[in-house]
VOMI-916656 format. One line per 3 residues: for each residue z, x, y of N, C-alpha, C. Coordinates in pm, whole numbers, plus 50000, padded with zeros to 5 digits. Layout:
BEGIN
Z:X:Y:Z:X:Y:Z:X:Y; ...
//
This chain:
BEGIN
80242:73284:59879:80249:73458:59855:80150:73477:59748; 80130:73595:59748:80032:73690:59643:80090:73709:59539; 80222:73717:59514:80317:73726:59369:80277:73575:59274
80268:73466:59362:80246:73352:59294:80108:73341:59249; 80004:73400:59349:79871:73395:59279:79851:73478:59209; 79916:73603:59160:79905:73684:59087:79949:73632:58947
80067:73551:58948:80110:73509:58821:80001:73415:58766; 79923:73321:58850:79829:73209:58812:79713:73294:58748; 79675:73394:58836:79572:73470:58775:79565:73540:58671
79710:73592:58641:79721:73645:58510:79730:73536:58376; 79790:73453:58407:79782:73345:58324:79649:73279:58323; 79548:73263:58368:79402:73247:58368:79329:73329:58288
79370:73449:58317:79326:73546:58266:79351:73587:58117; 79454:73534:58088:79509:73514:57957:79426:73422:57864; 79407:73292:57931:79330:73186:57859:79176:73233:57841
79118:73298:57941:78996:73321:57941:78966:73425:57828; 79065:73519:57794:79086:73630:57697:79095:73560:57560; 79165:73448:57585:79203:73386:57422:79032:73321:57402
78978:73241:57480:78844:73203:57483:78734:73284:57414; 78759:73399:57476:78641:73528:57443:78655:73574:57311; 78805:73561:57267:78838:73610:57119:78789:73523:57018
78809:73390:57046:78780:73288:56940:78602:73285:56976; 78559:73294:57070:78394:73284:57077:78339:73398:56989; 78408:73516:57031:78328:73638:56983:78375:73617:56802
78482:73581:56761:78519:73577:56624:78399:73447:56540; 78379:73362:56614:78254:73235:56554:78143:73329:56558; 78083:73362:56682:77988:73448:56692:77952:73530:56568
78063:73633:56526:78063:73714:56414:78063:73607:56295; 78115:73513:56282:78122:73465:56130:77958:73377:56137; 77898:73339:56251:77762:73295:56235:77678:73392:56182
77697:73508:56282:77573:73638:56251:77573:73690:56106; 77735:73680:56050:77751:73735:55883:77657:73623:55792; 77716:73509:55826:77680:73392:55713:77594:73264:55742
77538:73274:55866:77440:73171:55902:77306:73214:55960; 77301:73337:56030:77193:73400:56092:77110:73475:55998; 77001:73504:56009:76895:73560:55930:76911:73742:55919
76979:73758:55977:77069:73922:55973:77090:73956:55839; 77185:73852:55774:77212:73874:55634:77182:73776:55541; 77040:73789:55496:76994:73653:55434:77049:73662:55270
77097:73545:55238:77136:73509:55090:77256:73547:55107; 77332:73588:55211:77487:73628:55187:77581:73509:55193; 77677:73494:55087:77755:73372:55023:77861:73442:55077
77952:73340:55103:78111:73381:55143:78198:73310:55041; 78295:73401:54977:78378:73332:54888:78479:73259:54945; 78500:73256:55076:78588:73177:55169:78498:73095:55254
78572:72955:55260:78487:72872:55354:78518:72877:55490; 78431:72799:55590:78490:72803:55733:78610:72812:55776; 78680:72704:55721:78797:72668:55757:78886:72787:55722
78884:72856:55623:78972:72980:55598:78964:73073:55690; 78835:73093:55745:78820:73213:55842:78877:73176:55956; 78869:73041:55984:78922:73016:56117:79082:72994:56122
79143:72977:56002:79285:72990:56018:79346:73137:56036; 79227:73220:55998:79298:73366:56073:79304:73386:56173; 79261:73302:56287:79254:73319:56419:79417:73292:56476
79491:73236:56378:79633:73201:56408:79705:73326:56453; 79676:73436:56365:79759:73560:56388:79646:73661:56457; 79528:73677:56455:79434:73733:56526:79435:73723:56669
79436:73585:56729:79446:73569:56850:79578:73634:56929; 79695:73600:56878:79831:73681:56940:79822:73833:56930; 79767:73858:56825:79758:73996:56813:79667:74094:56913
79565:74002:56973:79475:74075:57047:79521:74070:57200; 79604:73947:57210:79666:73939:57366:79777:74021:57370; 79862:74045:57261:79957:74155:57284:79930:74289:57289
79810:74339:57229:79729:74438:57254:79671:74485:57407; 79634:74350:57420:79556:74385:57579:79667:74396:57684; 79789:74306:57658:79903:74356:57735:79953:74457:57723
79981:74534:57625:80027:74665:57596:79957:74775:57664; 79801:74748:57667:79695:74824:57734:79725:74809:57872; 79795:74727:57926:79812:74718:58091:79672:74628:58119
79629:74539:58048:79493:74492:58107:79552:74345:58181; 79656:74321:58191:79676:74227:58263:79794:74244:58382; 79745:74377:58424:79797:74447:58549:79702:74388:58670
79750:74409:58813:79670:74352:58908:79551:74489:58906; 79446:74391:58946:79322:74492:58925:79250:74527:59069; 79331:74530:59164:79297:74561:59302:79233:74707:59325
79308:74829:59244:79248:74941:59264:79217:75019:59101; 79218:74915:59008:79184:74915:58862:79056:74965:58854; 78985:75066:58824:78846:75133:58817:78804:75039:58698
78684:75034:58719:78617:74944:58594:78578:75034:58498; 78568:75159:58496:78550:75231:58388:78681:75265:58292; 78812:75271:58396:78934:75242:58308:78952:75136:58240
78932:75015:58294:78928:74873:58219:78845:74889:58105; 78733:74915:58105:78627:74923:57995:78688:75025:57891; 78761:75140:57909:78814:75237:57806:78914:75158:57759
79035:75073:57833:79129:75001:57758:79095:74897:57667; 78960:74827:57710:78921:74717:57635:78884:74794:57489; 78808:74897:57494:78781:74976:57365:78894:74995:57292
79022:75042:57380:79113:75093:57278:79146:75003:57230; 79184:74898:57293:79260:74761:57230:79187:74722:57130; 79054:74736:57121:78982:74642:57019:78991:74720:56895
78978:74878:56924:78973:74961:56820:79076:74975:56724; 79217:74960:56811:79337:74926:56751:79365:74821:56667; 79322:74687:56734:79300:74561:56677:79237:74584:56552
79111:74615:56523:79032:74638:56406:79096:74713:56321; 79173:74807:56344:79250:74882:56240:79369:74810:56187; 79439:74745:56282:79542:74636:56212:79496:74530:56139
79385:74472:56175:79316:74377:56101:79272:74433:55958; 79229:74539:55936:79177:74604:55818:79301:74606:55743; 79390:74669:55819:79539:74727:55743:79615:74619:55680
79631:74465:55768:79672:74368:55710:79607:74322:55602; 79444:74314:55629:79387:74262:55506:79398:74341:55359; 79409:74473:55368:79445:74550:55266:79587:74529:55194
79682:74537:55305:79799:74495:55250:79837:74359:55200; 79779:74230:55241:79753:74113:55182:79708:74097:55092; 79599:74191:55024:79493:74200:54931:79417:74071:54958
79347:74076:55068:79227:73971:55109:79098:74020:55061; 79088:74044:54928:78942:74096:54868:78846:74009:54939; 78848:73921:54943:78698:73817:54984:78705:73792:55121
78770:73821:55222:78746:73832:55374:78655:73957:55394; 78551:73911:55434:78448:73979:55481:78489:74085:55573; 78468:74214:55553:78483:74340:55619:78370:74351:55739
78244:74327:55673:78145:74325:55747:78146:74228:55885; 78213:74098:55859:78238:74018:55967:78350:74089:56085; 78466:74122:56009:78547:74194:56111:78484:74297:56184
78403:74381:56146:78335:74502:56237:78248:74416:56335; 78144:74301:56299:78092:74209:56376:78177:74197:56496; 78290:74140:56454:78379:74076:56550:78436:74162:56653
78476:74289:56603:78509:74418:56680:78413:74417:56784; 78274:74450:56749:78155:74488:56849:78152:74366:56930; 78115:74238:56889:78084:74162:56981:78195:74117:57072
78318:74126:57041:78443:74113:57120:78437:74212:57232; 78407:74320:57198:78402:74453:57315:78313:74424:57429; 78215:74367:57368:78093:74298:57458:78105:74220:57557
78164:74107:57476:78187:73998:57557:78286:74009:57662; 78412:74096:57602:78539:74116:57706:78504:74207:57812; 78397:74298:57777:78366:74365:57906:78308:74292:58025
78182:74210:57948:78097:74116:58069:78161:74062:58135; 78281:73960:58041:78384:73856:58099:78448:73954:58241; 78524:74035:58212:78591:74140:58293:78547:74194:58402
78406:74240:58386:78315:74310:58513:78299:74177:58613; 78273:74047:58546:78261:73946:58603:78378:73901:58713; 78492:73889:58656:78620:73893:58706:78633:73974:58819
78595:74099:58773:78615:74212:58902:78502:74163:59022; 78395:74130:58996:78307:74115:59112:78348:73984:59193; 78394:73884:59100:78433:73739:59179:78570:73779:59276
78664:73860:59215:78791:73891:59287:78764:73970:59407; 78670:74080:59383:78627:74147:59495:78562:74088:59595; 78468:74012:59587:78379:73934:59670:78496:73822:59746
78591:73767:59664:78673:73695:59763:78770:73769:59842; 78800:73865:59805:78914:74016:59871:78835:74009:59999; 78682:74065:59994:78631:74081:60108:78607:73987:60235
78621:73872:60180:78577:73746:60249:78754:73712:60325; 78838:73797:60300:79007:73770:60358:79072:73679:60282; 79035:73634:60145:79105:73566:60056:79200:73654:59975
79314:73592:59915:79369:73660:59813:79432:73798:59847; 79455:73799:59982:79519:73915:60042:79667:73944:60000; 79709:74099:59962:79820:74128:59951:79880:74171:60121
79967:74151:60157:80060:74175:60307:80130:74285:60302; 80099:74411:60353:80197:74506:60342:80253:74585:60460; 80332:74627:60483:80430:74657:60618:80422:74824:60559
80408:74894:60651:80415:75052:60643:80539:75122:60694; 80625:75182:60654:80732:75268:60714:80714:75394:60745; 80688:75408:60863:80699:75587:60899:80541:75578:60951
80517:75661:61033:80370:75694:61099:80380:75835:61069; 80268:75859:60954:80258:76000:60912:80114:76017:60884; 80101:76149:60826:79941:76190:60796:79948:76098:60650
80016:76094:60597:79996:76007:60462:79992:75848:60499; 80038:75788:60617:80013:75681:60659:79888:75635:60702; 79812:75737:60782:79655:75728:60801:79575:75727:60681
79628:75850:60594:79515:75851:60459:79546:75731:60404; 79642:75627:60377:79654:75509:60309:79588:75409:60396; 79570:75406:60527:79497:75313:60591:79365:75332:60592
79322:75477:60592:79165:75500:60577:79121:75458:60438; 79207:75447:60317:79151:75409:60216:79148:75240:60221; 79238:75187:60283:79238:75046:60264:79131:74989:60347
79092:75038:60448:78994:75004:60531:78851:75045:60457; 78839:75134:60387:78722:75159:60313:78701:75079:60192; 78792:75030:60167:78782:74931:60019:78839:74792:60061
78792:74724:60130:78838:74560:60145:78826:74492:60016; 78753:74531:59918:78751:74442:59803:78893:74446:59746; 78988:74557:59791:79123:74602:59723:79216:74449:59773
79170:74409:59883:79253:74282:59943:79389:74312:59986; 79395:74453:60049:79524:74474:60122:79516:74480:60271; 79603:74388:60341:79622:74369:60460:79752:74443:60519
79713:74528:60604:79846:74617:60645:79893:74547:60783; 79986:74489:60798:80050:74415:60903:80055:74480:61021; 80126:74621:60980:80153:74684:61121:80260:74823:61040
80298:74884:61140:80382:75017:61118:80498:75006:61174; 80623:75050:61105:80706:75094:61184:80804:75232:61201; 80814:75291:61297:80834:75399:61326:80922:75446:61463
81013:75548:61451:81119:75589:61554:81034:75643:61630; 80930:75741:61611:80887:75840:61712:80772:75826:61788; 80710:75710:61757:80589:75651:61793:80600:75539:61901
80516:75517:62003:80526:75424:62086:80495:75299:62056; 80557:75201:62060:80523:75055:62009:80383:75015:62066; 80284:74957:62020:80177:74933:62069:80057:75036:62013
80122:75183:62001:80038:75248:61953:79924:75184:61802; 79780:75237:61847:79720:75213:61717:79626:75282:61652; 79621:75266:61503:79523:75361:61441:79442:75272:61357
79318:75255:61372:79198:75179:61306:79256:75015:61304; 79295:74986:61439:79342:74809:61420:79467:74817:61392; 79570:74896:61307:79665:74898:61283:79798:74954:61395
79875:74815:61420:79955:74873:61541:80097:74910:61472; 80159:74964:61548:80312:75028:61558:80378:74898:61633; 80468:74852:61532:80533:74720:61586:80678:74756:61640
80739:74830:61598:80854:74876:61674:80944:74978:61572; 81068:74981:61571:81141:75080:61518:81171:75051:61368; 81239:75140:61271:81227:75129:61151:81377:75032:61153
81471:75001:61249:81553:74917:61242:81530:74786:61241; 81393:74726:61305:81334:74599:61281:81327:74570:61149; 81335:74677:61059:81289:74603:60939:81415:74511:60870
81555:74492:60916:81654:74420:60878:81593:74273:60932; 81545:74282:61040:81479:74149:61106:81388:74084:61035; 81266:74173:60982:81135:74140:60921:81156:74105:60815
81212:74176:60703:81248:74119:60590:81312:73981:60539; 81392:73944:60606:81456:73819:60587:81343:73677:60619; 81241:73718:60665:81099:73615:60716:81029:73591:60568
81039:73709:60493:80989:73659:60349:80845:73630:60359; 80758:73730:60460:80621:73708:60453:80546:73842:60421; 80615:73917:60339:80561:74045:60303:80552:74068:60156
80458:74108:60084:80427:74094:59952:80481:74254:59907; 80479:74375:59997:80483:74523:59955:80501:74588:60092; 80604:74675:60051:80639:74774:60160:80572:74911:60100
80521:74973:60189:80473:75118:60162:80544:75186:60276; 80639:75305:60183:80719:75397:60271:80635:75516:60297; 80593:75552:60412:80513:75641:60476:80579:75764:60579
80696:75804:60551:80779:75877:60627:80744:76011:60632; 80746:76088:60738:80697:76206:60771:80801:76273:60694; 80765:76417:60645:80849:76526:60615:80982:76531:60676
80970:76547:60823:81084:76573:60888:81196:76406:60873; 81146:76312:60829:81256:76212:60854:81269:76163:60751; 81298:76212:60624:81330:76191:60503:81458:76176:60478
81538:76225:60574:81686:76199:60582:81717:76037:60589; 81624:75960:60658:81595:75838:60664:81562:75774:60522; 81499:75823:60431:81483:75762:60310:81560:75674:60228
81686:75726:60213:81790:75658:60142:81815:75524:60212; 81835:75506:60315:81889:75390:60382:81749:75277:60366; 81641:75337:60403:81491:75225:60388:81497:75187:60242
81521:75263:60154:81495:75212:60032:81580:75140:59973; 81728:75146:59998:81820:75064:59992:81796:74908:60074; 81756:74916:60182:81729:74798:60264:81625:74717:60208
81501:74783:60136:81399:74732:60081:81406:74661:59955; 81520:74748:59870:81586:74690:59761:81641:74574:59740; 81728:74575:59877:81804:74447:59859:81720:74328:59890
81620:74363:59951:81513:74228:59992:81444:74164:59872; 81436:74282:59770:81367:74234:59646:81217:74247:59680; 81173:74289:59786:81013:74304:59819:80974:74426:59737
80854:74410:59660:80820:74561:59596:80769:74640:59675; 80834:74775:59673:80830:74880:59742:80767:75002:59665; 80685:75048:59750:80616:75206:59682:80619:75313:59807
80644:75423:59752:80677:75545:59808:80553:75650:59825; 80478:75684:59937:80391:75738:59951:80421:75884:60016; 80454:75970:59939:80487:76136:59967:80427:76190:60083
80441:76245:60203:80394:76322:60294:80379:76466:60274; 80295:76465:60146:80294:76623:60136:80130:76703:60132; 80055:76625:60213:79915:76654:60190:79850:76769:60295
79977:76816:60382:79961:76954:60455:80024:77037:60366; 80096:77039:60242:80163:77132:60188:80077:77167:60028; 80065:77033:59990:80011:77024:59851:79863:76979:59868
79754:77024:59909:79640:76958:59916:79550:76953:59785; 79628:76892:59706:79550:76911:59583:79608:76761:59471; 79557:76753:59357:79580:76611:59269:79712:76645:59181
79815:76638:59241:79946:76623:59179:79974:76531:59069; 80078:76555:58988:80102:76441:58899:80276:76460:58864; 80327:76332:58845:80488:76357:58790:80498:76329:58690
80598:76419:58601:80629:76377:58471:80800:76376:58473; 80870:76297:58380:80958:76301:58356:81031:76396:58267; 81161:76446:58323:81236:76550:58262:81385:76474:58236
81392:76442:58140:81498:76363:58094:81568:76248:58223; 81478:76207:58275:81513:76099:58386:81493:76165:58537; 81495:76308:58520:81444:76384:58637:81306:76366:58684
81246:76336:58806:81110:76325:58816:81054:76448:58857; 80961:76497:58805:80922:76654:58852:80759:76642:58910; 80728:76659:59023:80598:76668:59070:80516:76801:59053
80470:76800:58937:80332:76901:58922:80257:76932:59045; 80202:77049:59092:80136:77033:59204:79999:77014:59180; 79964:77052:59065:79810:77030:59034:79796:76972:58900
79699:76893:58887:79696:76849:58747:79542:76880:58673; 79610:76968:58566:79485:77049:58492:79501:76956:58346; 79381:76911:58328:79395:76809:58185:79383:76930:58066
79325:77044:58102:79307:77153:57988:79462:77203:57976; 79559:77171:58049:79676:77225:58005:79715:77199:57904; 79663:77069:57857:79713:76973:57744:79686:77048:57606
79778:77057:57533:79724:77123:57395:79622:77060:57318; 79635:76953:57315:79516:76875:57222:79347:76864:57311; 79393:76868:57418:79252:76873:57528:79185:76991:57500
79287:77124:57491:79225:77257:57487:79184:77269:57355; 79248:77216:57254:79212:77222:57105:79080:77180:57069; 79064:77042:57166:78916:76984:57133:78808:77073:57196
78827:77134:57319:78742:77177:57383:78695:77336:57330; 78807:77398:57263:78789:77486:57193:78709:77467:57035; 78732:77378:56993:78681:77350:56851:78496:77341:56882
78483:77245:57022:78357:77237:57083:78254:77358:57103; 78363:77453:57176:78299:77579:57205:78262:77668:57076; 78331:77671:56985:78294:77736:56875:78186:77700:56832
78170:77558:56783:78067:77487:56735:77926:77521:56811; 77941:77494:56942:77821:77484:57024:77791:77637:57023; 77880:77752:57035:77836:77886:57029:77783:77921:56969
77799:77878:56805:77699:77934:56695:77620:77878:56681; 77586:77743:56741:77455:77670:56749:77354:77713:56842; 77409:77764:56945:77347:77847:57057:77288:77958:56985
77358:78065:56931:77328:78177:56889:77204:78117:56787; 77228:78042:56706:77120:78031:56595:76993:77952:56661; 76986:77876:56764:76911:77809:56820:76817:77906:56924
76907:77988:56971:76815:78088:57082:76785:78204:57026; 76815:78221:56895:76784:78359:56819:76649:78424:56851; 76559:78350:56816:76419:78402:56857:76384:78428:56984
76457:78338:57092:76387:78392:57228:76468:78523:57258; 76596:78507:57214:76676:78662:57211:76598:78774:57172; 76565:78769:57071:76512:78888:56985:76368:78909:57099
76299:78810:57129:76188:78856:57210:76245:78898:57342; 76320:78875:57407:76388:78910:57520:76440:79063:57485; 76488:79094:57397:76550:79218:57349:76449:79330:57340
76326:79268:57281:76231:79367:57258:76164:79382:57390; 76134:79303:57475:76102:79325:57607:76179:79414:57720; 76325:79380:57680:76396:79477:57786:76401:79629:57730
76388:79643:57591:76416:79770:57543:76257:79857:57549; 76148:79788:57553:76034:79834:57551:75989:79886:57690; 76055:79810:57784:75996:79786:57940:76101:79898:58031
76215:79942:57975:76317:80000:58084:76426:80083:57959; 76413:80217:58010:76512:80278:57921:76668:80260:57935; 76752:80244:57848:76872:80196:57874:76920:80131:57755
77059:80093:57756:77092:80000:57663:77048:79868:57657; 77061:79811:57556:76996:79632:57547:77105:79555:57612; 77215:79584:57604:77303:79468:57645:77384:79535:57732
77414:79448:57846:77488:79518:57954:77630:79456:57961; 77746:79526:57942:77855:79475:57950:77942:79487:58082; 77966:79384:58175:78064:79401:58287:78174:79328:58258
78278:79391:58360:78406:79348:58362:78404:79241:58457; 78473:79122:58369:78508:78995:58449:78610:78962:58445; 78666:78858:58536:78822:78800:58532:78790:78658:58447
78893:78626:58366:78872:78519:58282:79004:78436:58272; 79056:78365:58155:79162:78254:58163:79288:78344:58214; 79377:78304:58274:79503:78355:58319:79490:78500:58374
79384:78520:58454:79356:78655:58509:79330:78754:58429; 79310:78727:58292:79295:78855:58226:79139:78928:58205; 79102:79039:58249:78961:79060:58240:78918:79072:58084
78781:79048:58106:78719:79092:57959:78565:79116:57997; 78497:79161:57893:78373:79215:57887:78275:79092:57879; 78165:79099:57966:78077:78970:57952:77967:79032:57925
77879:78973:57820:77739:79022:57773:77626:78956:57839; 77562:79062:57881:77426:79015:57923:77303:79092:57882; 77181:79052:57900:77083:79134:57861:77051:79231:57999
77064:79341:57978:77015:79434:58098:76905:79402:58184; 76915:79377:58300:76812:79337:58364:76789:79438:58502; 76860:79567:58503:76854:79648:58614:76836:79791:58546
76780:79889:58650:76796:80016:58578:76921:80059:58591; 76956:80159:58478:77077:80208:58479:77121:80285:58585; 77276:80257:58619:77318:80303:58736:77492:80359:58721
77519:80431:58803:77641:80475:58787:77747:80321:58817; 77866:80304:58762:77929:80206:58759:78003:80180:58886; 78050:80289:58976:78084:80291:59108:77978:80246:59183
77872:80266:59189:77748:80230:59249:77729:80066:59259; 77748:79990:59132:77696:79875:59118:77816:79771:59131; 77933:79802:59096:78046:79692:59071:78091:79649:59212
78035:79684:59326:78098:79644:59452:77944:79578:59537; 77855:79575:59457:77743:79516:59549:77675:79415:59486; 77651:79319:59559:77562:79213:59528:77419:79235:59490
77344:79163:59408:77206:79168:59387:77148:79100:59520; 77057:79175:59605:77009:79068:59718:76858:79066:59670; 76791:78978:59740:76635:78956:59728:76555:79096:59751
76464:79138:59660:76375:79239:59673:76449:79351:59597; 76584:79351:59560:76640:79430:59530:76581:79539:59433; 76575:79677:59464:76499:79760:59384:76541:79803:59224
76680:79769:59231:76728:79802:59090:76713:79712:58983; 76631:79603:59011:76597:79514:58909:76477:79548:58829; 76455:79532:58726:76323:79568:58667:76234:79445:58657
76126:79464:58637:76010:79349:58623:76076:79242:58553; 76090:79298:58420:76133:79173:58293:76273:79145:58350; 76370:79185:58411:76480:79155:58451:76472:79049:58554
76381:79086:58650:76341:78971:58747:76328:78836:58696; 76249:78844:58569:76204:78701:58515:76312:78667:58425; 76384:78724:58376:76495:78659:58310:76631:78613:58380
76645:78679:58477:76731:78693:58566:76709:78521:58652; 76593:78495:58657:76523:78363:58728:76529:78271:58624; 76531:78286:58504:76512:78158:58414:76640:78171:58312
76757:78270:58376:76868:78262:58307:76876:78287:58151; 76781:78356:58132:76762:78405:57958:76858:78546:57966; 76893:78597:58081:76991:78706:58068:77124:78673:58020
77140:78558:58033:77294:78497:58039:77327:78448:57867; 77219:78473:57776:77195:78431:57677:77320:78468:57549; 77323:78619:57580:77443:78670:57486:77590:78638:57482
77588:78554:57638:77734:78512:57642:77761:78386:57570; 77688:78335:57468:77723:78272:57349:77840:78340:57267; 77814:78473:57252:77880:78568:57143:78027:78570:57249
78036:78573:57383:78181:78566:57434:78233:78404:57400; 78138:78305:57385:78216:78200:57388:78273:78187:57253; 78197:78243:57135:78251:78203:56994:78381:78305:57009
78351:78431:57065:78517:78509:57076:78596:78448:57151; 78591:78355:57215:78719:78302:57289:78733:78356:57417; 78639:78427:57469:78651:78487:57633:78606:78372:57729
78501:78295:57675:78445:78190:57788:78425:78057:57721; 78369:77957:57792:78359:77844:57717:78234:77799:57754; 78179:77696:57684:78014:77631:57739:78030:77608:57849
78145:77526:57917:78142:77455:58031:78263:77512:58108; 78252:77570:58226:78397:77591:58325:78321:77681:58448; 78405:77722:58524:78379:77824:58632:78313:77937:58590
78234:77957:58679:78166:78096:58614:78251:78213:58657; 78268:78325:58601:78346:78443:58593:78298:78524:58711; 78378:78587:58767:78344:78688:58885:78392:78829:58856
78355:78923:58887:78388:79076:58872:78548:79116:58953; 78620:79164:58893:78759:79199:58942:78767:79230:59086; 78684:79291:59171:78663:79347:59291:78637:79242:59381
78538:79153:59342:78525:79023:59427:78640:78945:59425; 78725:78920:59297:78815:78835:59310:78916:78876:59383; 78954:79009:59404:79061:79067:59483:79036:79038:59617
78900:78994:59655:78846:79004:59765:78868:78862:59822; 78803:78751:59726:78783:78634:59730:78932:78562:59738; 79047:78589:59672:79153:78539:59680:79249:78556:59823
79214:78672:59886:79248:78669:60005:79186:78580:60132; 79059:78557:60104:78980:78494:60190:78973:78312:60177; 78962:78307:60054:78936:78176:59975:79062:78075:59967
79107:77982:60021:79234:77922:59937:79237:77860:59838; 79326:77861:59736:79313:77826:59593:79213:77873:59504; 79134:78001:59546:79048:78073:59474:79074:78050:59328
79205:78152:59335:79264:78173:59182:79295:78038:59104; 79292:77950:59101:79317:77801:59035:79184:77835:58933; 79081:77862:58962:78972:77878:58872:78997:77963:58715
79110:78041:58753:79143:78092:58652:79227:78045:58548; 79259:77903:58566:79366:77828:58492:79282:77763:58370; 79157:77770:58372:79079:77747:58256:78988:77858:58217
78921:77858:58099:78826:77966:58051:78711:77951:58125; 78636:78064:58186:78517:78059:58255:78420:78021:58120; 78310:77944:58233:78191:77894:58136:78063:77949:58147
77979:77937:58054:77835:77975:58055:77771:77894:58167; 77777:77779:58179:77724:77680:58294:77858:77614:58357; 77846:77547:58457:77938:77489:58536:77897:77353:58618
77990:77301:58665:77984:77178:58761:77912:77227:58898; 77945:77340:58940:77886:77402:59082:77730:77458:59037; 77747:77522:58907:77603:77532:58881:77478:77441:58860
77549:77356:58798:77424:77221:58806:77403:77126:58932; 77493:77157:59033:77472:77112:59171:77411:77221:59251; 77340:77348:59199:77275:77409:59272:77367:77534:59347
77481:77519:59303:77549:77651:59396:77552:77776:59263; 77466:77869:59266:77433:77953:59182:77381:78067:59284; 77425:78202:59205:77372:78308:59281:77415:78334:59449
77328:78352:59524:77357:78381:59657:77367:78266:59720; 77489:78165:59715:77529:78030:59778:77667:78056:59810; 77703:77940:59860:77826:77953:59983:77930:77959:59849
78057:78055:59882:78142:78071:59750:78240:77934:59782; 78261:77907:59922:78358:77817:59935:78312:77689:59863; 78178:77642:59881:78154:77509:59795:78157:77544:59659
78145:77653:59597:78124:77678:59459:78296:77647:59407; 78379:77709:59474:78488:77702:59461:78559:77527:59471; 78507:77453:59556:78536:77313:59560:78469:77245:59459
78355:77295:59418:78293:77222:59259:78380:77229:59137; 78424:77380:59130:78473:77422:59054:78624:77378:59048; 78711:77331:59128:78832:77294:59144:78806:77120:59101
78705:77094:59150:78692:76958:59115:78686:76919:58964; 78610:77023:58899:78576:77003:58750:78719:77049:58666; 78793:77137:58726:78942:77165:58652:79027:77042:58661
79020:77009:58806:79120:76856:58797:79070:76716:58736; 78934:76705:58703:78889:76600:58654:78832:76642:58527; 78843:76736:58434:78765:76742:58309:78823:76618:58214
78689:76591:58146:78720:76509:58002:78618:76572:57927; 78592:76498:57813:78481:76566:57737:78366:76499:57732; 78342:76384:57805:78233:76318:57868:78154:76398:57969
78270:76449:58090:78203:76516:58193:78144:76635:58162; 78190:76710:58026:78146:76835:57954:77998:76815:57928; 77983:76711:57850:77842:76645:57812:77773:76622:57928
77814:76568:58029:77705:76536:58133:77700:76672:58208; 77734:76757:58229:77711:76901:58265:77628:76982:58150; 77657:76953:58045:77520:77011:57954:77409:76971:57976
77421:76815:57984:77287:76766:57984:77204:76793:58094; 77272:76788:58239:77195:76830:58367:77191:76972:58347; 77256:77049:58275:77205:77204:58269:77069:77219:58218
77026:77129:58145:76881:77136:58055:76796:77081:58175; 76840:77032:58288:76720:76984:58369:76745:77078:58528; 76881:77129:58525:76886:77196:58631:76939:77311:58648
76990:77369:58515:77083:77501:58534:77019:77592:58487; 76882:77609:58421:76823:77726:58366:76752:77797:58463; 76653:77751:58536:76571:77809:58645:76665:77813:58798
76667:77934:58853:76783:77971:58944:76682:78046:59024; 76663:77958:59153:76584:78044:59271:76659:78116:59345; 76815:78126:59335:76888:78205:59426:76919:78367:59308
76838:78375:59244:76901:78499:59135:76795:78545:59177; 76843:78690:59228:76760:78803:59229:76760:78919:59153
//
């Protein structure tokens, strides 16, 4: 059974981690006191004193690894997630080591060596774990170390689950079949057969050949859920529930606990978290001020050119819809001849548009007309990164035509965004733009913002679709 294999793998993994921790510690000691990196450095403690510290350092790190979930099954654990957990565990570990040394007044224990241990242990830990990932995935692709699963209910969620398992053989999942009351026995989906009715579960479970049961009942069959769960729990087989809400909630939901009551939130928006929002806002303020300072000479030149070549105001203020559907005035360098508001607010700019001035054509193509939006960012109307804001008329139009269009207003609009660095700017598909905007909203991280800023430098300034 896979459960026994998993226990053995976890024990072996723990032994490997112990060896890595000890090896990293000894390498750090060698680098500090024996290598040419620190010439002439003498330790007031001998080698034996340092090695004795491993008596409490090794258990400390193993406990931290366990607390971070690094000994959970690695079938679907992403490498980036595991690397992040290794860094977090080691960071907490080094803080605890330094705290213990301070409390116990170990003045002669080298803090530099502790830091070297921290760095070496992270690197070796990541290398070893990536190696284990590769070995296990290769073994599972060959059909070994498989987890045998039975699906209860033929539904859209069952097909989606099978699709993902078939696309990722390295997970090591083997679906033995499906039990369902509404589909004829023998019916297949991608080689997975319907074996019989749900009542057959009472016959299959005592055979003890299953590692896991996945309940994939359709919405119309949820009346059977209580009985199925009770049967599975009685057998002791690990059971998971895959809700069939894909037709109703085509998003990335998440569950929270409300005093023991599980609540499913229809959409996960990381920036609804107060801390995430605060961090992003701080970066926006600093980035906005830096942008104004850095581009002030360019803005001065553009301002002179706009004012000298076309009569009218220098800055064009346009109504846009922002965070929580609130309108705001977005600033741009004026790139068109002055016109009545009712004439321009319902029109797209088209190729060869006579309203665009010669200077306006250049600054629109190079995105220089957007530079005053750094002031919007400092004010709080906008962010450095986010979905581009749209005019109220088009918002009212698109929210009726494009599903989930209004979700983009759950975050601040941005100077640049994921859609823009993927070439969806100006006269391009609105549907694709919203698809990229929603992906950004649901998958926001600080690293994602940095990636978009980096890509903006290479892809975001020159816009071939700007007219």
